[in-house]
One Martini backbone bead per residue (centre of mass of N, CA, C, O) as a GRO file, in nm:
protein
  238
    1MET     BB    1  20.310  12.400  17.522
    2ARG     BB    2  20.203  12.115  17.589
    3LYS     BB    3  20.050  12.074  17.314
    4ILE     BB    4  20.313  12.123  17.111
    5ALA     BB    5  20.562  11.961  17.208
    6PRO     BB    6  20.518  11.670  17.066
    7SER     BB    7  20.581  11.803  16.767
    8TYR     BB    8  20.862  11.809  16.865
    9GLY     BB    9  21.195  11.771  16.868
   10LYS     BB   10  21.534  11.750  16.972
   11ASP     BB   11  21.592  12.047  16.821
   12THR     BB   12  21.386  12.161  17.054
   13GLU     BB   13  21.355  12.400  17.307
   14ILE     BB   14  21.113  12.400  17.587
   15VAL     BB   15  21.036  12.687  17.789
   16ALA     BB   16  20.947  12.819  18.122
   17VAL     BB   17  20.991  13.139  18.286
   18SER     BB   18  21.015  13.269  18.612
   19MET     BB   19  21.069  13.624  18.614
   20THR     BB   20  21.274  13.929  18.637
   21PRO     BB   21  21.314  14.149  18.419
   22GLU     BB   22  21.484  14.379  18.284
   23GLY     BB   23  21.304  14.681  18.370
   24LEU     BB   24  21.129  14.521  18.576
   25ASN     BB   25  20.888  14.487  18.877
   26LYS     BB   26  20.794  14.193  18.771
   27ARG     BB   27  20.672  13.896  18.727
   28CYS     BB   28  20.733  13.664  18.458
   29ILE     BB   29  20.630  13.472  18.178
   30VAL     BB   30  20.875  13.293  17.973
   31PRO     BB   31  20.866  13.178  17.664
   32LEU     BB   32  21.093  12.931  17.513
   33PHE     BB   33  21.233  12.889  17.176
   34LEU     BB   34  21.491  12.654  17.078
   35THR     BB   35  21.649  12.609  16.763
   36PHE     BB   36  21.822  12.354  16.562
   37GLN     BB   37  21.945  12.440  16.241
   38ASN     BB   38  22.066  12.451  15.889
   39SER     BB   39  21.859  12.701  15.859
   40GLU     BB   40  21.660  12.973  15.861
   41ASP     BB   41  21.409  12.848  15.730
   42ASN     BB   42  21.391  12.602  15.921
   43ALA     BB   43  21.363  12.765  16.179
   44LYS     BB   44  21.099  12.913  16.107
   45ALA     BB   45  20.934  12.655  16.062
   46ALA     BB   46  20.973  12.537  16.352
   47LEU     BB   47  20.835  12.815  16.490
   48ALA     BB   48  20.549  12.861  16.375
   49GLU     BB   49  20.360  12.732  16.587
   50ALA     BB   50  20.450  12.909  16.821
   51ASN     BB   51  20.381  13.188  16.691
   52GLN     BB   52  20.065  13.113  16.648
   53SER     BB   53  20.024  13.049  16.986
   54ARG     BB   54  20.020  13.314  17.106
   55PRO     BB   55  19.917  13.496  17.349
   56GLU     BB   56  19.752  13.735  17.480
   57GLY     BB   57  19.903  14.006  17.662
   58PHE     BB   58  20.181  14.081  17.603
   59ILE     BB   59  20.458  14.282  17.664
   60THR     BB   60  20.667  14.113  17.489
   61GLU     BB   61  20.862  14.027  17.185
   62ILE     BB   62  21.042  13.753  17.022
   63VAL     BB   63  21.117  13.685  16.671
   64ASN     BB   64  21.340  13.498  16.524
   65LYS     BB   65  21.614  13.505  16.688
   66PRO     BB   66  21.926  13.499  16.656
   67THR     BB   67  22.185  13.274  16.776
   68SER     BB   68  22.419  13.134  17.021
   69LEU     BB   69  22.610  12.964  17.232
   70ALA     BB   70  22.746  13.209  17.357
   71SER     BB   71  22.482  13.359  17.425
   72GLU     BB   72  22.354  13.140  17.602
   73TYR     BB   73  22.582  13.135  17.814
   74ARG     BB   74  22.552  13.429  17.902
   75ASP     BB   75  22.261  13.412  18.001
   76GLN     BB   76  22.319  13.198  18.217
   77ALA     BB   77  22.526  13.362  18.378
   78ASN     BB   78  22.328  13.600  18.445
   79ALA     BB   79  22.126  13.404  18.608
   80ASN     BB   80  22.415  13.332  18.779
   81PRO     BB   81  22.539  13.520  18.994
   82PRO     BB   82  22.791  13.626  19.160
   83GLY     BB   83  22.781  13.656  19.521
   84TYR     BB   84  22.555  13.457  19.586
   85ARG     BB   85  22.280  13.283  19.716
   86TYR     BB   86  22.178  12.928  19.712
   87THR     BB   87  21.884  12.733  19.607
   88ALA     BB   88  21.813  12.399  19.479
   89SER     BB   89  21.543  12.244  19.286
   90ASN     BB   90  21.358  11.943  19.169
   91ALA     BB   91  21.123  11.793  18.917
   92TYR     BB   92  20.936  11.515  18.805
   93ILE     BB   93  20.641  11.534  18.669
   94LYS     BB   94  20.370  11.385  18.629
   95ASN     BB   95  20.204  11.308  18.344
   96ASP     BB   96  19.896  11.334  18.492
   97ALA     BB   97  19.931  11.612  18.580
   98ASP     BB   98  19.841  11.939  18.682
   99VAL     BB   99  20.081  12.148  18.609
  100VAL     BB  100  19.972  12.433  18.654
  101SER     BB  101  19.876  12.387  18.947
  102VAL     BB  102  20.140  12.273  19.071
  103LEU     BB  103  20.322  12.546  18.966
  104GLU     BB  104  20.191  12.816  19.051
  105GLU     BB  105  20.344  12.895  19.307
  106ALA     BB  106  20.635  12.895  19.189
  107PHE     BB  107  20.552  13.123  18.962
  108THR     BB  108  20.424  13.341  19.207
  109ALA     BB  109  20.612  13.375  19.418
  110PRO     BB  110  20.792  13.592  19.654
  111LEU     BB  111  21.064  13.618  19.524
  112SER     BB  112  21.339  13.716  19.430
  113ARG     BB  113  21.464  13.880  19.164
  114GLU     BB  114  21.683  13.647  19.095
  115SER     BB  115  21.481  13.443  19.087
  116PHE     BB  116  21.375  13.111  18.949
  117ALA     BB  117  21.152  12.934  18.731
  118LEU     BB  118  21.135  12.603  18.560
  119TYR     BB  119  21.000  12.477  18.251
  120PHE     BB  120  21.030  12.149  18.087
  121ALA     BB  121  20.963  12.012  17.781
  122MET     BB  122  21.021  11.663  17.715
  123SER     BB  123  20.840  11.623  17.498
  124PRO     BB  124  20.911  11.325  17.324
  125CYS     BB  125  21.178  11.219  17.461
  126SER     BB  126  21.043  11.083  17.722
  127ARG     BB  127  20.925  10.832  17.529
  128GLN     BB  128  21.200  10.726  17.499
  129PRO     BB  129  21.423  10.495  17.515
  130LEU     BB  130  21.677  10.413  17.721
  131PRO     BB  131  21.968  10.354  17.796
  132ASP     BB  132  22.217  10.210  17.984
  133MET     BB  133  22.129  10.392  18.276
  134ALA     BB  134  22.105  10.541  18.579
  135LEU     BB  135  21.964  10.809  18.475
  136SER     BB  136  21.617  10.709  18.449
  137MET     BB  137  21.470  10.968  18.523
  138HIS     BB  138  21.156  11.056  18.355
  139THR     BB  139  20.940  11.302  18.202
  140ASP     BB  140  20.738  11.546  18.052
  141HIS     BB  141  20.809  11.714  18.335
  142TYR     BB  142  21.029  11.977  18.414
  143PHE     BB  143  21.144  12.115  18.735
  144SER     BB  144  21.282  12.432  18.864
  145LEU     BB  145  21.438  12.591  19.162
  146TYR     BB  146  21.581  12.928  19.213
  147SER     BB  147  21.715  13.059  19.500
  148ILE     BB  148  21.816  13.409  19.524
  149TRP     BB  149  22.061  13.579  19.733
  150LYS     BB  150  22.268  13.804  19.928
  151SER     BB  151  22.205  13.760  20.238
  152GLU     BB  152  22.257  13.583  20.525
  153GLU     BB  153  21.997  13.688  20.676
  154ASP     BB  154  21.809  13.529  20.442
  155ASP     BB  155  21.837  13.222  20.459
  156ARG     BB  156  21.588  13.114  20.606
  157ALA     BB  157  21.360  13.239  20.432
  158CYS     BB  158  21.452  13.128  20.151
  159LYS     BB  159  21.467  12.828  20.222
  160ARG     BB  160  21.181  12.795  20.329
  161LEU     BB  161  21.021  12.873  20.078
  162ALA     BB  162  21.142  12.662  19.884
  163ARG     BB  163  21.070  12.414  20.051
  164ASP     BB  164  20.762  12.450  20.070
  165ILE     BB  165  20.713  12.429  19.770
  166MET     BB  166  20.839  12.142  19.727
  167VAL     BB  167  20.661  11.985  19.926
  168ARG     BB  168  20.396  12.038  19.750
  169ILE     BB  169  20.512  11.898  19.485
  170GLU     BB  170  20.610  11.606  19.549
  171PRO     BB  171  20.334  11.434  19.513
  172HIS     BB  172  20.366  11.509  19.179
  173ALA     BB  173  20.625  11.326  19.175
  174ASP     BB  174  20.870  11.082  19.062
  175GLY     BB  175  21.129  11.283  19.077
  176ALA     BB  176  21.482  11.359  19.000
  177TYR     BB  177  21.763  11.547  18.943
  178LEU     BB  178  22.087  11.509  19.051
  179GLY     BB  179  22.249  11.786  18.995
  180ASP     BB  180  22.044  11.963  19.210
  181ALA     BB  181  22.128  11.805  19.464
  182ASP     BB  182  22.076  11.779  19.832
  183PHE     BB  183  22.143  11.524  20.063
  184GLN     BB  184  22.101  11.710  20.327
  185VAL     BB  185  21.781  11.769  20.249
  186ARG     BB  186  21.712  11.555  20.001
  187LYS     BB  187  21.523  11.275  19.904
  188THR     BB  188  21.498  11.074  19.601
  189ARG     BB  189  21.423  10.985  19.274
  190PHE     BB  190  21.682  10.912  19.016
  191TRP     BB  191  21.577  10.614  18.965
  192THR     BB  192  21.502  10.327  18.896
  193ASP     BB  193  21.487  10.042  19.066
  194GLU     BB  194  21.657   9.874  18.871
  195CYS     BB  195  21.897  10.078  18.842
  196ALA     BB  196  21.966  10.104  19.140
  197THR     BB  197  22.046   9.809  19.185
  198LYS     BB  198  22.268   9.794  18.968
  199LEU     BB  199  22.451  10.022  19.068
  200MET     BB  200  22.509   9.903  19.360
  201ASP     BB  201  22.622   9.633  19.267
  202LEU     BB  202  22.866   9.757  19.123
  203ARG     BB  203  22.989   9.899  19.363
  204ARG     BB  204  23.025   9.648  19.549
  205LYS     BB  205  23.212   9.502  19.353
  206TRP     BB  206  23.443   9.749  19.306
  207ASP     BB  207  23.362   9.903  19.613
  208PRO     BB  208  23.322   9.757  19.910
  209GLN     BB  209  23.466   9.996  20.104
  210GLY     BB  210  23.415  10.293  20.005
  211VAL     BB  211  23.649  10.473  19.879
  212ILE     BB  212  23.461  10.609  19.711
  213CYS     BB  213  23.275  10.859  19.697
  214GLY     BB  214  22.967  10.929  19.774
  215TYR     BB  215  22.665  11.124  19.851
  216LEU     BB  216  22.677  11.310  20.104
  217ASP     BB  217  22.503  11.257  20.324
  218VAL     BB  218  22.403  11.224  20.624
  219ASN     BB  219  22.694  11.111  20.753
  220ASP     BB  220  22.741  10.914  20.518
  221GLN     BB  221  22.525  10.661  20.553
  222SER     BB  222  22.498  10.501  20.279
  223ARG     BB  223  22.728  10.427  20.125
  224THR     BB  224  22.713  10.117  19.956
  225ALA     BB  225  22.391  10.121  19.959
  226GLY     BB  226  22.284  10.383  19.901
  227LEU     BB  227  22.020  10.543  19.806
  228ALA     BB  228  21.710  10.575  19.880
  229ASN     BB  229  21.431  10.517  19.657
  230LEU     BB  230  21.302  10.798  19.799
  231SER     BB  231  21.096  11.024  19.969
  232GLU     BB  232  21.290  11.269  20.170
  233TRP     BB  233  21.314  11.487  20.441
  234CYS     BB  234  21.527  11.647  20.615
  235GLU     BB  235  21.645  11.798  20.863
  236GLU     BB  236  21.642  12.108  20.955
  237LYS     BB  237  21.892  12.357  20.839
  238TRP     BB  238  22.001  12.701  20.929
   0.00000   0.00000   0.00000
């Protein structure tokens, strides 16, 4: 996936998911290629390289299956069932990291059946200059971990396992995506230093008293100073 990802454009999403598929009792790695084209022939042509590069030994395969946005949303909803307990974290892995080795534990750890880990090949879009935006952190490799369980009694064990995995991944990361962050648990880099400074300068200019809600970190201590643009794990709370 990493080798062929740069040859694809922004019209194709390339991910690998570690999950337990329905009907199986073991974790599997599922590569997914989703392309958006204006005809079936163009879609098949876009996926040809991926289809030709499939490794041997797969359990099952789906080739050139038509889908829809409604179907994709249903699949996503099924992957995040209601009534469960969740902890989520993510990282932008450094471009020069040995991604397979860095993420091996996360993709093979004995997580619950509902849990999953996701690798998103961001290249070549990650190499394009960004517009003037605060969320300026990105690399060629995005990773996220969703630990999902049913019982409150398992809170400590499930949170601990997910946290331990992420602590070991952190040294190989440049930062993270803000949307899956819990500032009560972990601080990291969500933007470049330049963008972080600009963002907080704007906030102090237009909201010097901190009337608008901030980042809800521990005791809301960041206030108008903003989050420190560094990696730091907060005191464990179970």
